[in-house]
C-alpha positions, 0 to 999 in steps of 0.5 A: 463571699461578698458583703452583698451576698452575705447580706442577702443570705442573712435576710433569707435566713431571717425570713426562714427562721421567723416563719416557724414561730409565727405559724406555730403561734397562729390560732389552731382552729382546725389543728394540723389535720391535712384534710383541713386548709390550715393543716395542709398549709402548715404541711406545705410551709414545713416542706417548702422551708426544708426544700429551701434549706436544701437549696441553700445547702446545695449552693454552699456545696457548689451545686446550685441550680444551673439549668433553666428548668432547675432555676424555674423549679427552685423559683417555684419552691422559694415562691411557695415558701415565701407565700406560705410564710407571709400567710403565717404573718396574716394569720398572726395579725388576724389572731383568734379570728384567723380563718384559713380557706382552701381558695384564699390560701391555696388559690390566691396566695400559694398558687400566685406565689408559685407562679411569681417564683417560677417566672423569676427563676426563668428571669434568672435563666434569661439573665445568665444567658445574657438575654434579659426579659424586660417584661419579666420585671413586671412579674411581681405585679401578679400579686396585685390580684389582691390589690392590698398586696401592692403596699408590699410589692411596689416598694419591693420592686423599687428596691429591687431596681435600686439594688440592681444598680439601675438608674442614677444615684438620685433615682436609686435614693428615691427608690430606697426611700420607697422601701420605707412605705410599708414600714410607715404603713405598719406603724400607722396601722399599729397606732390606729388599732392601738396594738402596740402592746401586742407588737411588743410580745414575743409573737408580735416581734416574730410577726414583725420580723417575718413581715419585713424579712419577707419584704427583704426577700421579695426585694432581692427577688425583684432585682433579678430581672434588672441585674446585669448578665454575668461576664462571658467565660470559656466555661459557660455552655449554652444549649437551648433552654439550658445553661451549664457550667463545666467543672 
């Protein structure tokens, strides 16, 4: 395992672990009843986190998703887990005033995250075939259905571009600098709201870790359409919408 793979795995694992305490600590105005938006969201998050863990275990066992449909499905699952976890951060920030609605949570956040995840899974399929779809680099902008999401999305896209090794060294440094924008914005908001004490609580620390680990995961995902195609080998088989690896 390379250093970059270890770092990527660590960021994803951190996001996975941080999501649980943040959501459990969120206000429970409707309990965990599946008939309520909050209860349904919690159920989706738990199932998605377990599914992501299953994908990780499958990858360690040497059986990661390999065909186009498998990669798209894995992207959808990971996208839903990411969106549900980020919704947990939003609920933690809102505190007792947190309101979970069907349209806001499932229509705008989870559905959008599923679409973005699936398209990035398709981008990985195209990359493996050596036919990168440059338009797929714009997929994360779908999150701009909520313009405030651009504060997280644009730095992640810049970081993904740099992470894929694109551009000149100077351009990459500028892109990495853009990754500091959400951090600076977070610190400014905390200062303006005089919420430093809340951030230092266990719940506040977990929420902060979740926010920036979600940023890290999104950056990794944004790098997919920019990454170079894998070198061709005799074991690679291309057929229609699938690509398999023998042995």
